[in-house]
C-alpha angles and dihedrals in degrees: 000000000000123000133205124210112238091232097044115111114248112244109213093204087063095047106033123056093202091051090048092051092046092050089066087081089068100035105291136277122336111276130228094255100048115127108228121201095024097109133065086235096089119176092258093052092047091051092048091051092047091050091051091047094049090046088053090051088054089054090052089052087059093055096102088059095040089055093055111304093107092056109027132049126031097248108014094107089052101043089051091044091228104120120147131180092211102081093039095052094048089080098018093062098041101257092122089056095047095248116162112236117244093005101064126050118241124227114251134030100313094064094184139029109279097210131095117267100259092049089048089053090050090052092046094050089051089052091054088060093048118087113239117251111282097019093104095037090261092278087138119025112245090232090064092050090047090054091049092050091049091046090055092051092045090050088061088051090051092052091049091050093051094045093049092051091048091052100041095079102045096201095041107054093144090067084081087076088071086066098038095049098040108131092211089054091058093046099046105031096101101033092094141341099277094117090074092063092039092055093048091048092050090050090050091053090049091053091049090051088054091055093251102129097167093054089044091053093049091052093046089050091051090047089052088052087058099041132000101233100074091070087070090073090071088068097061090042090054094054094042092050089046091055092046096038091237095144096143093056092047092048091054092049092048093047091049092049094049093045094048092047092050094047090056098040107036096071089056100031101057125062128176133210138156091291096051141261121340140176107259112245092219092055092049093052094091092055097042091046091051091050097046097039112115123228109292147178122332099008130128087236093057089051092052092044094051094046096046102029089233112135090212095218090178094057090122090061094045093049093047093049093048090049092050093047091046092051089050090053091049089050092052090045089055094051096041099042114116089237127022107270119244117260092238091054093055093041089056093047096050095047091045089051090053091050093047094050099038122112092237137030112196114193093245092060087085086076089070091063102037098083092037092051091049090055097038099047111011094184118123097212096055092039093053093047089056093044091051090056091049093050090051090052091048091055092041097057094050093047089049091051089049088053094050096041099050099077115226094343092080094195108170138035118340121222093267091056092048090050088055089052090053090050090052091052092049094046093046092052093044090050092056091045090053092051091049091049089050090053090052094050092041104033091178087071093055107108091211094054093041087068092058102267127123109197110334090177092048100084106186088013095059108114091345116148121250120249100178128032136153094205133033111310094221140352140170109283111263092229099033091133089072092056105041091136094057115106116252120244121207100238114204095013117139112241118245 
Protein backbone atom coordinates (compact mmCIF):
# COMPACT_ATOMS: atom_id res chain seq x y z
CA UNK A 1 0.00 0.00 0.00
CA UNK A 2 1.36 3.42 -0.90
CA UNK A 3 1.31 6.34 1.51
CA UNK A 4 1.32 10.09 1.04
CA UNK A 5 2.84 12.50 3.51
CA UNK A 6 0.28 14.99 4.77
CA UNK A 7 2.59 17.92 3.93
CA UNK A 8 3.72 16.67 0.50
CA UNK A 9 2.43 18.71 -2.46
CA UNK A 10 -0.07 16.88 -4.65
CA UNK A 11 1.21 16.34 -8.18
CA UNK A 12 -1.71 16.48 -10.62
CA UNK A 13 0.12 14.40 -13.23
CA UNK A 14 0.14 11.55 -10.69
CA UNK A 15 -3.53 11.93 -9.77
CA UNK A 16 -5.32 13.10 -12.93
CA UNK A 17 -5.18 11.19 -16.21
CA UNK A 18 -6.07 14.29 -18.25
CA UNK A 19 -3.32 16.30 -16.57
CA UNK A 20 -0.88 13.45 -17.19
CA UNK A 21 -1.82 13.30 -20.87
CA UNK A 22 -1.58 17.07 -21.23
CA UNK A 23 1.86 17.11 -19.61
CA UNK A 24 3.23 15.20 -22.62
CA UNK A 25 3.35 18.55 -24.40
CA UNK A 26 6.11 19.66 -22.02
CA UNK A 27 7.94 16.38 -21.54
CA UNK A 28 5.58 14.20 -19.56
CA UNK A 29 4.69 13.78 -15.88
CA UNK A 30 7.10 14.74 -13.12
CA UNK A 31 9.55 11.94 -12.41
CA UNK A 32 10.58 10.39 -9.11
CA UNK A 33 13.95 12.12 -9.04
CA UNK A 34 12.89 15.67 -9.84
CA UNK A 35 14.08 18.32 -7.38
CA UNK A 36 11.13 20.48 -6.47
CA UNK A 37 11.59 23.97 -5.06
CA UNK A 38 15.06 24.50 -6.56
CA UNK A 39 14.02 27.07 -9.17
CA UNK A 40 12.62 30.59 -8.90
CA UNK A 41 9.77 29.33 -11.10
CA UNK A 42 7.56 28.17 -8.25
CA UNK A 43 4.09 26.83 -9.04
CA UNK A 44 2.46 30.12 -8.01
CA UNK A 45 4.75 32.15 -10.27
CA UNK A 46 4.21 29.80 -13.18
CA UNK A 47 0.45 30.04 -12.75
CA UNK A 48 0.57 33.84 -12.56
CA UNK A 49 2.60 34.00 -15.77
CA UNK A 50 0.29 31.55 -17.52
CA UNK A 51 -2.76 33.57 -16.45
CA UNK A 52 -1.20 36.77 -17.81
CA UNK A 53 -0.30 35.01 -21.05
CA UNK A 54 -3.80 33.58 -21.52
CA UNK A 55 -5.30 36.98 -20.72
CA UNK A 56 -3.06 38.48 -23.42
CA UNK A 57 -4.31 35.86 -25.89
CA UNK A 58 -7.82 36.94 -25.03
CA UNK A 59 -6.85 40.52 -25.89
CA UNK A 60 -5.53 39.32 -29.24
CA UNK A 61 -8.87 37.61 -29.86
CA UNK A 62 -10.50 41.07 -29.51
CA UNK A 63 -8.32 42.63 -32.24
CA UNK A 64 -10.97 42.54 -35.00
CA UNK A 65 -13.19 44.66 -32.78
CA UNK A 66 -10.36 46.87 -31.54
CA UNK A 67 -9.45 47.67 -35.15
CA UNK A 68 -12.93 48.88 -35.97
CA UNK A 69 -15.51 46.22 -35.21
CA UNK A 70 -16.76 48.06 -32.14
CA UNK A 71 -17.46 51.18 -34.14
CA UNK A 72 -18.17 50.18 -37.76
CA UNK A 73 -20.47 47.55 -39.24
CA UNK A 74 -23.73 46.36 -37.77
CA UNK A 75 -22.59 42.84 -36.88
CA UNK A 76 -18.77 42.76 -37.07
CA UNK A 77 -18.34 42.60 -33.29
CA UNK A 78 -20.74 39.65 -33.19
CA UNK A 79 -19.50 37.63 -36.18
CA UNK A 80 -15.94 37.88 -34.79
CA UNK A 81 -17.19 37.09 -31.25
CA UNK A 82 -15.19 39.99 -29.83
CA UNK A 83 -17.84 42.21 -28.26
CA UNK A 84 -17.01 44.23 -25.12
CA UNK A 85 -19.11 46.62 -23.03
CA UNK A 86 -16.06 48.67 -22.09
CA UNK A 87 -15.59 50.87 -25.20
CA UNK A 88 -19.32 51.39 -25.64
CA UNK A 89 -19.90 52.54 -22.07
CA UNK A 90 -17.00 55.01 -22.14
CA UNK A 91 -19.20 57.49 -23.96
CA UNK A 92 -22.54 55.90 -23.13
CA UNK A 93 -22.10 56.41 -19.36
CA UNK A 94 -20.59 59.88 -19.49
CA UNK A 95 -16.92 59.08 -18.86
CA UNK A 96 -15.89 60.70 -22.14
CA UNK A 97 -17.59 63.90 -20.99
CA UNK A 98 -16.08 63.87 -17.52
CA UNK A 99 -19.38 63.18 -15.72
CA UNK A 100 -19.07 61.86 -12.17
CA UNK A 101 -20.89 58.53 -11.71
CA UNK A 102 -23.85 58.47 -9.27
CA UNK A 103 -23.67 62.23 -8.70
CA UNK A 104 -24.47 63.56 -12.17
CA UNK A 105 -27.39 62.53 -14.35
CA UNK A 106 -26.61 60.94 -17.70
CA UNK A 107 -28.27 61.93 -20.95
CA UNK A 108 -30.64 59.31 -22.30
CA UNK A 109 -32.85 56.67 -20.67
CA UNK A 110 -30.37 55.18 -18.18
CA UNK A 111 -29.99 58.42 -16.16
CA UNK A 112 -27.30 57.00 -13.83
CA UNK A 113 -24.54 54.39 -13.91
CA UNK A 114 -26.07 50.96 -13.30
CA UNK A 115 -23.01 49.36 -11.63
CA UNK A 116 -22.10 48.98 -7.94
CA UNK A 117 -19.93 51.69 -6.39
CA UNK A 118 -16.54 49.95 -6.42
CA UNK A 119 -16.94 48.96 -10.06
CA UNK A 120 -17.95 52.54 -10.82
CA UNK A 121 -14.77 53.75 -9.11
CA UNK A 122 -12.73 51.28 -11.19
CA UNK A 123 -14.33 52.65 -14.36
CA UNK A 124 -13.74 56.22 -13.25
CA UNK A 125 -10.06 55.65 -12.44
CA UNK A 126 -9.58 54.13 -15.91
CA UNK A 127 -11.21 57.20 -17.43
CA UNK A 128 -8.74 59.47 -15.59
CA UNK A 129 -5.92 57.68 -17.43
CA UNK A 130 -7.68 57.98 -20.80
CA UNK A 131 -7.13 61.15 -22.86
CA UNK A 132 -10.34 62.97 -23.60
CA UNK A 133 -11.56 62.87 -27.23
CA UNK A 134 -9.58 65.32 -29.37
CA UNK A 135 -6.60 65.70 -27.02
CA UNK A 136 -4.34 63.46 -29.15
CA UNK A 137 -5.68 64.68 -32.46
CA UNK A 138 -7.95 61.64 -32.69
CA UNK A 139 -5.12 59.46 -34.00
CA UNK A 140 -6.41 56.74 -31.68
CA UNK A 141 -10.07 56.80 -30.61
CA UNK A 142 -10.43 57.38 -26.89
CA UNK A 143 -12.66 54.32 -26.64
CA UNK A 144 -9.76 52.14 -27.75
CA UNK A 145 -7.42 53.68 -25.19
CA UNK A 146 -10.07 53.30 -22.49
CA UNK A 147 -10.39 49.60 -23.33
CA UNK A 148 -6.59 49.18 -23.19
CA UNK A 149 -6.37 50.93 -19.83
CA UNK A 150 -9.14 48.78 -18.43
CA UNK A 151 -7.53 45.67 -19.90
CA UNK A 152 -4.28 46.47 -18.10
CA UNK A 153 -6.09 46.90 -14.79
CA UNK A 154 -8.14 43.76 -15.35
CA UNK A 155 -4.98 41.82 -16.18
CA UNK A 156 -3.71 42.61 -12.68
CA UNK A 157 -7.03 41.33 -11.30
CA UNK A 158 -6.64 38.14 -13.33
CA UNK A 159 -3.15 37.52 -11.93
CA UNK A 160 -4.42 38.10 -8.37
CA UNK A 161 -7.30 35.68 -8.96
CA UNK A 162 -4.99 32.95 -10.24
CA UNK A 163 -2.43 33.42 -7.46
CA UNK A 164 -5.09 33.34 -4.76
CA UNK A 165 -6.57 30.11 -6.11
CA UNK A 166 -3.10 28.55 -6.32
CA UNK A 167 -2.39 29.44 -2.68
CA UNK A 168 -5.76 28.58 -1.14
CA UNK A 169 -5.14 24.82 -1.06
CA UNK A 170 -1.59 24.64 0.31
CA UNK A 171 -0.85 21.16 -1.02
CA UNK A 172 -2.53 21.71 -4.40
CA UNK A 173 -0.98 24.83 -5.96
CA UNK A 174 -1.17 23.39 -9.48
CA UNK A 175 -4.97 23.51 -9.34
CA UNK A 176 -4.50 27.17 -10.18
CA UNK A 177 -3.78 26.07 -13.75
CA UNK A 178 -7.47 25.20 -14.07
CA UNK A 179 -8.13 28.92 -13.70
CA UNK A 180 -5.20 30.20 -15.74
CA UNK A 181 -5.88 27.91 -18.72
CA UNK A 182 -9.68 28.15 -18.74
CA UNK A 183 -10.81 28.92 -22.32
CA UNK A 184 -13.82 30.90 -21.10
CA UNK A 185 -11.50 33.05 -18.99
CA UNK A 186 -9.54 34.11 -22.08
CA UNK A 187 -12.70 34.82 -24.07
CA UNK A 188 -14.66 36.79 -21.46
CA UNK A 189 -12.02 38.58 -19.35
CA UNK A 190 -12.43 41.97 -21.05
CA UNK A 191 -16.14 41.93 -21.85
CA UNK A 192 -16.96 43.76 -18.63
CA UNK A 193 -15.48 44.56 -15.22
CA UNK A 194 -16.39 41.31 -13.41
CA UNK A 195 -12.77 40.33 -12.80
CA UNK A 196 -12.49 43.01 -10.10
CA UNK A 197 -15.12 41.29 -7.94
CA UNK A 198 -13.77 37.83 -8.85
CA UNK A 199 -10.25 38.77 -7.71
CA UNK A 200 -11.50 40.24 -4.42
CA UNK A 201 -13.62 37.14 -3.79
CA UNK A 202 -10.66 34.84 -4.46
CA UNK A 203 -8.53 36.91 -2.07
CA UNK A 204 -11.27 36.69 0.57
CA UNK A 205 -11.37 32.90 0.25
CA UNK A 206 -7.58 32.80 0.57
CA UNK A 207 -7.75 34.82 3.79
CA UNK A 208 -10.44 32.52 5.18
CA UNK A 209 -8.27 29.49 4.35
CA UNK A 210 -5.48 31.12 6.39
CA UNK A 211 -7.80 31.42 9.41
CA UNK A 212 -8.10 35.19 9.08
CA UNK A 213 -11.88 35.67 9.15
CA UNK A 214 -11.85 39.44 9.63
CA UNK A 215 -9.64 40.01 6.58
CA UNK A 216 -11.77 37.52 4.64
CA UNK A 217 -14.91 39.41 5.57
CA UNK A 218 -13.42 42.75 4.56
CA UNK A 219 -12.49 41.38 1.14
CA UNK A 220 -15.89 39.77 0.64
CA UNK A 221 -17.50 43.09 1.58
CA UNK A 222 -15.35 44.92 -0.96
CA UNK A 223 -16.19 42.30 -3.57
CA UNK A 224 -19.89 42.82 -2.85
CA UNK A 225 -19.36 46.54 -3.37
CA UNK A 226 -18.12 45.64 -6.87
CA UNK A 227 -20.69 42.96 -7.76
CA UNK A 228 -23.62 41.54 -5.83
CA UNK A 229 -22.87 37.80 -6.00
CA UNK A 230 -19.96 37.62 -3.46
CA UNK A 231 -22.36 38.29 -0.57
CA UNK A 232 -23.78 34.81 -1.24
CA UNK A 233 -20.61 33.27 0.25
CA UNK A 234 -21.67 34.43 3.70
CA UNK A 235 -24.57 31.93 3.52
CA UNK A 236 -22.43 28.77 3.22
CA UNK A 237 -20.08 30.13 5.87
CA UNK A 238 -23.04 30.58 8.22
CA UNK A 239 -24.17 26.96 7.90
CA UNK A 240 -20.61 25.57 8.06
CA UNK A 241 -19.80 27.60 11.16
CA UNK A 242 -23.12 26.53 12.67
CA UNK A 243 -22.21 22.88 12.17
CA UNK A 244 -18.71 23.43 13.58
CA UNK A 245 -19.75 25.87 16.31
CA UNK A 246 -17.33 28.49 14.95
CA UNK A 247 -19.59 31.44 15.73
CA UNK A 248 -16.81 33.80 16.72
CA UNK A 249 -15.02 33.38 13.39
CA UNK A 250 -18.26 33.88 11.47
CA UNK A 251 -19.10 36.98 13.49
CA UNK A 252 -15.73 38.52 12.64
CA UNK A 253 -16.17 37.73 8.95
CA UNK A 254 -19.70 39.15 8.91
CA UNK A 255 -18.65 42.30 10.75
CA UNK A 256 -15.73 42.82 8.37
CA UNK A 257 -17.97 42.38 5.32
CA UNK A 258 -20.63 44.80 6.55
CA UNK A 259 -18.05 47.40 7.61
CA UNK A 260 -16.14 47.24 4.32
CA UNK A 261 -19.33 47.48 2.27
CA UNK A 262 -20.54 50.49 4.27
CA UNK A 263 -17.21 52.30 4.04
CA UNK A 264 -17.33 52.09 0.25
CA UNK A 265 -21.05 52.77 -0.19
CA UNK A 266 -22.03 55.31 2.47
CA UNK A 267 -20.23 58.31 0.90
CA UNK A 268 -22.18 57.71 -2.31
CA UNK A 269 -25.39 56.30 -0.84
CA UNK A 270 -26.43 59.12 1.51
CA UNK A 271 -27.27 62.65 0.42
CA UNK A 272 -28.52 65.55 2.55
CA UNK A 273 -30.71 68.53 1.83
CA UNK A 274 -32.95 70.89 3.74
CA UNK A 275 -35.47 68.13 4.39
CA UNK A 276 -32.98 65.59 5.78
CA UNK A 277 -30.97 62.55 4.75
CA UNK A 278 -31.97 60.52 1.70
CA UNK A 279 -30.78 57.58 -0.37
CA UNK A 280 -29.10 58.99 -3.46
CA UNK A 281 -30.98 58.08 -6.63
CA UNK A 282 -27.75 57.50 -8.52
CA UNK A 283 -26.51 55.01 -5.93
CA UNK A 284 -29.80 53.09 -5.97
CA UNK A 285 -29.78 52.74 -9.77
CA UNK A 286 -27.95 49.41 -9.70
CA UNK A 287 -30.54 47.86 -7.42
CA UNK A 288 -33.60 49.31 -9.14
CA UNK A 289 -32.22 48.35 -12.54
CA UNK A 290 -31.62 44.77 -11.37
CA UNK A 291 -35.15 44.57 -10.01
CA UNK A 292 -36.87 46.10 -13.05
CA UNK A 293 -34.76 44.42 -15.71
CA UNK A 294 -36.83 42.00 -17.82
CA UNK A 295 -35.72 38.46 -18.61
CA UNK A 296 -32.70 38.61 -20.87
CA UNK A 297 -30.05 36.64 -22.72
CA UNK A 298 -28.86 33.26 -21.52
CA UNK A 299 -31.37 32.67 -18.77
CA UNK A 300 -33.64 29.71 -18.12
CA UNK A 301 -36.53 32.17 -18.19
CA UNK A 302 -35.68 33.41 -21.70
CA UNK A 303 -35.57 29.81 -22.90
CA UNK A 304 -39.00 29.11 -21.42
CA UNK A 305 -40.39 32.39 -22.74
CA UNK A 306 -39.17 31.80 -26.29
CA UNK A 307 -40.39 28.22 -26.37
CA UNK A 308 -43.83 28.96 -24.91
CA UNK A 309 -44.47 32.52 -26.09
CA UNK A 310 -45.20 33.53 -22.47
CA UNK A 311 -43.46 36.84 -21.52
CA UNK A 312 -43.08 35.60 -17.90
CA UNK A 313 -43.77 38.97 -16.31
CA UNK A 314 -43.44 37.38 -12.85
CA UNK A 315 -39.92 36.08 -13.51
CA UNK A 316 -38.62 38.06 -10.50
CA UNK A 317 -40.92 36.11 -8.21
CA UNK A 318 -40.09 32.77 -9.79
CA UNK A 319 -36.35 33.40 -9.63
CA UNK A 320 -36.51 34.54 -6.00
CA UNK A 321 -38.54 31.52 -4.92
CA UNK A 322 -36.21 29.10 -6.72
CA UNK A 323 -33.20 30.78 -5.13
CA UNK A 324 -34.71 30.55 -1.64
CA UNK A 325 -35.66 26.90 -2.08
CA UNK A 326 -32.25 26.09 -3.53
CA UNK A 327 -30.44 27.78 -0.63
CA UNK A 328 -32.60 25.79 1.78
CA UNK A 329 -31.61 22.56 0.04
CA UNK A 330 -27.92 23.51 0.20
CA UNK A 331 -28.31 24.27 3.91
CA UNK A 332 -29.91 20.88 4.60
CA UNK A 333 -27.23 19.19 2.49
CA UNK A 334 -24.58 20.86 4.65
CA UNK A 335 -26.14 19.71 7.92
CA UNK A 336 -27.01 16.18 6.76
CA UNK A 337 -23.79 15.38 4.85
CA UNK A 338 -21.77 12.51 6.35
CA UNK A 339 -18.79 14.87 6.63
CA UNK A 340 -18.92 18.62 6.75
CA UNK A 341 -18.69 19.86 3.14
CA UNK A 342 -15.72 21.92 2.09
CA UNK A 343 -16.21 25.69 1.94
CA UNK A 344 -15.27 25.83 -1.75
CA UNK A 345 -17.88 23.19 -2.60
CA UNK A 346 -20.72 25.16 -1.03
CA UNK A 347 -19.46 28.47 -2.43
CA UNK A 348 -19.56 26.99 -5.92
CA UNK A 349 -23.04 25.54 -5.42
CA UNK A 350 -24.62 28.74 -4.12
CA UNK A 351 -23.13 30.95 -6.86
CA UNK A 352 -24.06 28.38 -9.52
CA UNK A 353 -27.60 28.36 -8.14
CA UNK A 354 -27.74 32.14 -8.44
CA UNK A 355 -26.54 31.95 -12.05
CA UNK A 356 -29.02 29.20 -12.96
CA UNK A 357 -32.00 31.04 -11.48
CA UNK A 358 -31.08 34.59 -12.49
CA UNK A 359 -33.07 36.56 -15.09
CA UNK A 360 -29.99 37.10 -17.23
CA UNK A 361 -26.76 35.23 -17.97
CA UNK A 362 -24.16 37.44 -19.58
CA UNK A 363 -21.20 35.49 -21.05
CA UNK A 364 -18.72 37.00 -18.56
CA UNK A 365 -20.66 35.59 -15.59
CA UNK A 366 -18.71 32.38 -16.12
CA UNK A 367 -15.79 34.21 -14.48
CA UNK A 368 -17.67 34.07 -11.18
CA UNK A 369 -17.55 30.28 -11.21
CA UNK A 370 -14.11 29.60 -12.67
CA UNK A 371 -12.06 29.97 -9.44
CA UNK A 372 -14.80 28.35 -7.34
CA UNK A 373 -15.01 25.36 -9.69
CA UNK A 374 -11.23 24.92 -9.60
CA UNK A 375 -11.35 24.70 -5.80
CA UNK A 376 -14.57 22.71 -5.53
CA UNK A 377 -13.82 20.04 -8.14
CA UNK A 378 -10.15 20.13 -9.23
CA UNK A 379 -10.55 17.44 -11.85
CA UNK A 380 -9.60 18.30 -15.43
CA UNK A 381 -12.15 16.05 -17.16
CA UNK A 382 -15.18 17.52 -15.41
CA UNK A 383 -13.79 21.03 -15.60
CA UNK A 384 -13.19 20.82 -19.36
CA UNK A 385 -16.65 19.38 -20.02
CA UNK A 386 -18.14 22.41 -18.30
CA UNK A 387 -15.77 24.80 -20.06
CA UNK A 388 -16.65 23.28 -23.42
CA UNK A 389 -20.34 24.01 -22.78
CA UNK A 390 -19.51 27.59 -21.80
CA UNK A 391 -17.43 28.18 -24.91
CA UNK A 392 -20.31 26.91 -27.04
CA UNK A 393 -22.64 29.33 -25.29
CA UNK A 394 -20.15 32.18 -25.79
CA UNK A 395 -20.12 31.55 -29.53
CA UNK A 396 -23.86 30.98 -29.61
CA UNK A 397 -24.91 34.31 -28.14
CA UNK A 398 -22.77 36.35 -30.56
CA UNK A 399 -23.97 34.37 -33.57
CA UNK A 400 -27.55 34.87 -32.39
CA UNK A 401 -27.02 38.63 -32.06
CA UNK A 402 -25.50 38.63 -35.54
CA UNK A 403 -28.64 36.88 -36.80
CA UNK A 404 -31.02 39.37 -35.14
CA UNK A 405 -28.96 42.47 -35.98
CA UNK A 406 -28.47 41.85 -39.69
CA UNK A 407 -31.89 42.87 -40.93
CA UNK A 408 -33.48 40.50 -43.40
CA UNK A 409 -30.19 38.75 -44.21
CA UNK A 410 -30.38 36.60 -41.03
CA UNK A 411 -26.75 35.55 -41.18
CA UNK A 412 -25.91 33.80 -37.95
CA UNK A 413 -27.62 31.52 -35.47
CA UNK A 414 -31.45 31.41 -35.49
CA UNK A 415 -33.45 31.38 -32.23
CA UNK A 416 -33.61 27.57 -32.15
CA UNK A 417 -29.83 27.36 -32.35
CA UNK A 418 -29.43 29.93 -29.59
CA UNK A 419 -31.86 28.01 -27.42
CA UNK A 420 -29.65 24.95 -27.85
CA UNK A 421 -26.67 27.05 -26.71
CA UNK A 422 -28.60 28.06 -23.58
CA UNK A 423 -29.41 24.41 -22.89
CA UNK A 424 -25.72 23.50 -23.22
CA UNK A 425 -24.79 26.21 -20.72
CA UNK A 426 -27.46 25.04 -18.27
CA UNK A 427 -26.54 21.37 -18.64
CA UNK A 428 -22.82 22.02 -18.29
CA UNK A 429 -23.32 23.97 -15.07
CA UNK A 430 -25.80 21.41 -13.71
CA UNK A 431 -23.34 18.61 -14.51
CA UNK A 432 -20.60 20.21 -12.45
CA UNK A 433 -23.08 20.92 -9.64
CA UNK A 434 -24.11 17.25 -9.66
CA UNK A 435 -20.51 16.08 -9.40
CA UNK A 436 -19.85 18.44 -6.48
CA UNK A 437 -23.01 17.26 -4.69
CA UNK A 438 -21.90 13.66 -5.22
CA UNK A 439 -18.54 14.50 -3.64
CA UNK A 440 -20.35 15.97 -0.64
CA UNK A 441 -22.58 12.93 -0.17
CA UNK A 442 -19.72 10.52 -0.91
CA UNK A 443 -16.63 12.29 0.46
CA UNK A 444 -14.45 9.34 -0.49
CA UNK A 445 -14.97 10.42 -4.12
CA UNK A 446 -13.72 13.97 -3.44
CA UNK A 447 -10.29 14.27 -5.08
CA UNK A 448 -9.13 16.75 -2.43
CA UNK A 449 -10.01 14.48 0.47
CA UNK A 450 -8.69 11.39 -1.25
CA UNK A 451 -5.22 12.90 -0.90
CA UNK A 452 -5.53 13.13 2.87
CA UNK A 453 -6.88 16.67 3.35
CA UNK A 454 -10.07 17.67 5.10
CA UNK A 455 -10.98 21.24 4.07
CA UNK A 456 -7.85 23.15 3.04
CA UNK A 457 -9.97 26.19 2.14
CA UNK A 458 -11.85 25.99 5.43
CA UNK A 459 -9.45 27.85 7.71
CA UNK A 460 -10.84 27.51 11.25
CA UNK A 461 -13.17 24.79 9.95
CA UNK A 462 -10.36 22.54 8.72
CA UNK A 463 -10.41 19.33 10.82
CA UNK A 464 -12.64 21.00 13.41
CA UNK A 465 -15.14 18.74 15.22
CA UNK A 466 -18.85 19.04 14.57
CA UNK A 467 -21.15 20.38 17.28
CA UNK A 468 -24.47 20.32 15.39
CA UNK A 469 -25.57 17.88 12.71
CA UNK A 470 -28.88 16.56 11.46
CA UNK A 471 -27.39 13.32 10.15
CA UNK A 472 -24.53 11.16 11.29
CA UNK A 473 -21.42 13.23 11.87
CA UNK A 474 -19.12 10.66 10.29
CA UNK A 475 -19.19 7.15 8.97
CA UNK A 476 -17.02 4.76 7.05
CA UNK A 477 -17.15 5.69 3.32
CA UNK A 478 -19.66 3.56 1.48
CA UNK A 479 -17.18 2.75 -1.24
CA UNK A 480 -14.01 2.77 0.82
CA UNK A 481 -12.91 -0.51 -0.74
CA UNK A 482 -12.24 1.31 -4.00
CA UNK A 483 -9.86 3.74 -2.31
CA UNK A 484 -7.85 1.61 0.08
CA UNK A 485 -4.63 3.34 -1.01
CA UNK A 486 -5.87 6.80 -0.11
CA UNK A 487 -4.34 8.31 3.05
CA UNK A 488 -6.64 8.54 6.03
CA UNK A 489 -7.62 11.93 7.42
CA UNK A 490 -8.54 12.36 11.06
CA UNK A 491 -12.03 13.76 10.68
CA UNK A 492 -13.22 15.77 13.64
CA UNK A 493 -9.80 16.03 15.23
CA UNK A 494 -8.84 19.35 16.74
CA UNK A 495 -5.79 20.82 15.06
CA UNK A 496 -2.66 21.21 17.14
